[in-house]
C-alpha positions as CSV (number, residue, x, y, z in Angstrom):
1,M,-52.3,31.0,-179.4
2,P,-55.5,32.7,-180.6
3,A,-55.3,34.9,-183.7
4,Q,-56.3,38.0,-181.7
5,E,-53.6,37.5,-179.1
6,H,-51.0,36.9,-181.8
7,K,-51.9,40.2,-183.6
8,S,-51.7,42.1,-180.3
9,I,-48.2,40.7,-179.7
10,E,-47.2,41.8,-183.2
11,I,-48.5,45.3,-182.5
12,I,-46.6,45.5,-179.3
13,I,-43.4,44.5,-181.1
14,I,-43.9,47.2,-183.7
15,I,-44.5,49.8,-181.0
16,I,-41.3,48.6,-179.2
17,I,-39.3,49.0,-182.5
18,I,-40.7,52.5,-183.0
19,I,-39.6,53.4,-179.5
20,I,-36.1,52.0,-180.1
21,I,-35.8,54.0,-183.3
22,I,-36.8,57.2,-181.4
23,I,-34.4,56.3,-178.5
24,L,-31.4,55.4,-180.6
25,G,-32.1,58.2,-183.1
26,P,-29.9,58.7,-186.1
27,V,-26.4,57.3,-186.1
28,Y,-23.2,58.8,-187.6
29,D,-21.7,56.8,-190.4
30,N,-17.9,57.3,-190.3
31,E,-17.4,55.8,-193.8
32,K,-19.9,58.2,-195.5
33,E,-19.2,61.0,-193.0
34,K,-22.9,61.8,-192.5
35,W,-25.9,61.0,-190.3
36,R,-28.3,58.2,-191.2
37,V,-31.3,56.3,-189.9
38,L,-30.8,52.8,-188.6
39,T,-31.4,49.9,-191.0
40,N,-34.0,47.2,-190.3
41,K,-31.2,44.7,-189.6
42,E,-29.7,47.0,-187.0
43,I,-33.0,47.5,-185.3
44,Y,-33.8,43.8,-185.3
45,A,-30.4,43.1,-183.8
46,V,-31.2,45.4,-180.9
47,V,-34.7,44.0,-180.5
48,K,-33.6,40.4,-181.1
49,T,-36.7,39.4,-183.0
50,H,-37.4,38.0,-186.4
51,T,-37.4,40.0,-189.6
52,E,-40.5,40.3,-191.7
53,T,-39.3,37.6,-194.1
54,E,-38.5,35.2,-191.3
55,T,-41.9,35.8,-189.7
56,I,-43.7,35.0,-193.0
57,R,-41.6,31.8,-193.4
58,L,-42.4,30.8,-189.9
59,N,-46.1,31.4,-190.3
60,R,-46.1,29.3,-193.5
61,V,-44.5,26.4,-191.7
62,H,-47.0,26.9,-188.8
63,L,-49.9,26.9,-191.2
64,F,-48.6,23.8,-193.1
65,G,-48.4,22.0,-189.7
66,H,-52.1,22.7,-189.2
67,V,-53.1,21.6,-192.7
68,E,-51.0,18.5,-192.4
69,R,-52.9,17.3,-189.3
70,M,-56.3,17.8,-190.9
71,E,-58.4,15.0,-192.2
72,E,-57.8,14.0,-195.8
73,N,-61.3,15.0,-196.9
74,R,-60.9,18.7,-195.9
75,I,-60.4,21.2,-198.7
76,P,-57.0,22.6,-197.5
77,Q,-55.6,19.1,-197.1
78,K,-56.8,18.2,-200.6
79,S,-55.2,21.3,-202.1
80,I,-51.8,20.3,-200.7
81,I,-51.8,16.7,-201.8
82,Y,-53.3,17.5,-205.2
83,E,-51.0,16.5,-208.1
84,Y,-51.2,18.7,-211.2
85,G,-52.1,16.8,-214.3
86,S,-53.8,13.9,-212.4
87,N,-57.3,15.3,-212.8
88,K,-57.5,16.2,-216.4
89,A,-60.9,16.9,-217.8
90,E,-62.2,14.2,-220.1
91,R,-63.4,15.3,-223.5
């Protein structure tokens, strides 16, 4: 999926979440006996999508898959397979 298309999908999801917040409005919390705004978990349960943390983790795995398939002489691939301490500067 192209990056531009991916960003437009994320923007649409954000707009949908905002609309859901407006539609559902505040909820009454019986335990605290007052009105409150929905939490992110409650909103994501309604929308049935990933939270911000899950999205970041999925994107990291997605990026790692791209780098893993690269040729070994490419800089991103070298940065992953680099072992600390193996390239010490000689004095």
